[in-house]
N, C-alpha and C positions, 0 to 999 in steps of 0.2 A: 402443470396447474391449469385451472380454468382462467377465464377472463376477469373474474372478480378480483378487486383490490381489497385487501383487509388491512386496516390501520387501527391499532389499538388506541382506545380513547385517551390513554395517558401520554401518548407521543405528541411531539410538537413539530409542525412543519412551518418554516419561515421563508420569506421571500417568494420568488417565483419557482417554487419547488414542484416538480412533476414526478409521478410514480407510475411506472409502466404496468400494463395489464397483467393480472395474475400474480402480482407481488404481495407479499405478506410483511407487514411492519409490526414488530412485537412491542412489548411494554417499554415505556420510558426511552424511546428512541427520539433523537433530535436530528432533523434533516434541514439543511439550509442555514445553519447557524452562521451569523455574519462574521466574516473575517475581520481582522483588527481594524483595517481602514474603514470599513463600513460601520463597524461597531462604534468607532469614535465619532462618525457622522451622526449616528443615532443619539449618542450621549450628548453631543454638542447642541443638537436641536431640541433636546429635552423631551423626546417622544418615545413611545414604546416601539419595540422591535416590530410588532405586528402592523404598525402604522407607516413603516418605511418601505419603499419600493426598491428592491435590489435582487440580483440573481440568486437563486436558491441552489438546490441540488437536483440533478436529473438522474433518476434511477431507471434502469432498463426493465423490460418486462420479465416476468417469472423469476423475480428475485426474492430473497428471504433475509430480512434485516432483524437480527436477534436483539434481545433486550439490552438496553443501556448504551447502544451504539450512538455515536455523535458524528455526523458528516456535515462539513462546513459548506458555505456558499462556494459557487464556481467549481463544483465537483460533478463529474459526469461518469456514470458507470454504464457498461453494456448490459446485455441480457444475461439471465441466469447468474446474477451476482449474489454472493452470500457473505454474511459476516458471522463471526462468533459473538459472544457477549462482550459488551463494553469496548468494542473497537472504536478508534478515533481516526478519522480521515480529514485532514485539513485542506484548505483552499487550493484551487488551481491544480487539481489532480484529475487525471483522466484514466479510466480503467476499462479494459476491454470486456469481451464476453467470457462467461464461465470462469470467473475469478472468485477465489475464497480469500477473505481477509479474516484471520482467526481471532480468537478471544484475546483481548487486551493488546492487540496490535496497535501501534502508533505509526501513522504515516503523516509526516510533518508538513506536507504540502509541496506543490510544484514538482510532482512526481508523475511519471508516465509508465503505465503498466499495460502490457499487451493482453492477449487472449490465453485462456487455459493456464492460469497462474495460481499456485497454491502457496499462501503465506500462513504459516502455522502460528500458534499462540505465542504471545509475548515478544514478537519480533519488533525491532525498532528500525524505521526507515526515515532518514532525515530528508531535508529538501534537496532538490536537484539530483534525483536518482532516476535512471532509466532501467526498466525491467521488461525484457522482450517476452515473446510467446513461450509457453510451456516451461516456465521457470518454477522450480520448487525451492522454497526457503524454509528450513527447519526451525523448530521451536527455539526461542530465545536468541536467535541470531541477531547481531547488531551491525548496522551499516553506519559509517561516519562520513561527514562532509567537511570537517575543519581539521587540517593537518596539525596545526598548533593551537589548540583550543584557547580562545580569548587572549592570545598573545599577539597583538597587532592586527592590522587589517588583513582580510582574506577574501577570496572569491569562493563561495560555497560550491563544491564540486563533489557530488556523491559518486559511488560506484556505478558502473554500467554492467548489467547482467544480460548476456546475450542469450539467444534462443536455446532453450533446453538445458540451461545450466542448473545444477543442483547445489544448494548450500546446506551443509549439515548443521545439526543442533549446536547452539552456543558458539558458532563461528563468528569471527569479527573481520569485517572488511574495512580497510582504511580508505580515506578519501581518494577518489580518482582512479582506483584500480578498475581494470576491465576483466570480467570473468567470461572467458571465451565460450563460444557455442559448444554445447554438449559437455562442457567440463564439469568436474565435481570438486567441491571443497569439503574436506573431511570435518567431522564433528570436532569442535574446539579449536580449529585452525585459526591462526592469525595471518591474514593475507595482506602482505605489504607490497606486493608486486603483481603485475598482470599475470593472469593464468591463461595460457594459450588454449585454443580450441581442443576439445577432447583429451584433456590432460587432468591429472589429479593433483590437488594442492593439499598437503598434509603436514601437520606439525605447527610449532610455535617458536619462531616464525615459520611460516609454511615453506616447504620445499616442493618443487614441481617434479612429479614422477609420472610414469606411464599409467594410463587408465586401463584396467583389465578389459580384455576383449568383450567379455560378457556384459559389460556396462556401457559399451559404445552404441547406445540407442537413445532416442529421445524419451523424455519422461512421459509416463502414461498417466496424464492428469485428466 
């Protein structure tokens, strides 16, 4: 892309939001929407969002934000960042270079995402998840961070996806599991235990098997 920034007139930018050179922001996008704590400050003061000074969103250069996307305050993306339609990325999330967050993806905040990551449509990522470089997450995959939902106190701990891991469509990863470097999770698998590097998890609940030799290579993202 060129150096020109294009932001559609229907989009809203809040707080100290910055958009990198060459970035395109399409219709009805919201950047820098205040996280809950900041929103409560605004409401208690009885002022408009536009009148409050708070951290916004930082979008890297040469990015493309599609219609309906909402990105909260205290989110930073790298260069060549792309979203599908109606993606939502909540606060305290950092995203590296050349990352795709697909249509209807929800990233619920406090997430770390590396470089060259592809997150396909309708994926759910809870708080406190780490996703390293060159990870692929297939459509409708679900990650979880609460082992016993709303049954007593808990420490939110999402999965860790190591470099080059691939997660198949409709897979489910339970809280705290580690998906090893270069490993694969088959479509529809329910992963309840760590997956060692360069192995295949398949089934419900998933069993660990050998990864075929032809698949022992990093994702081409």
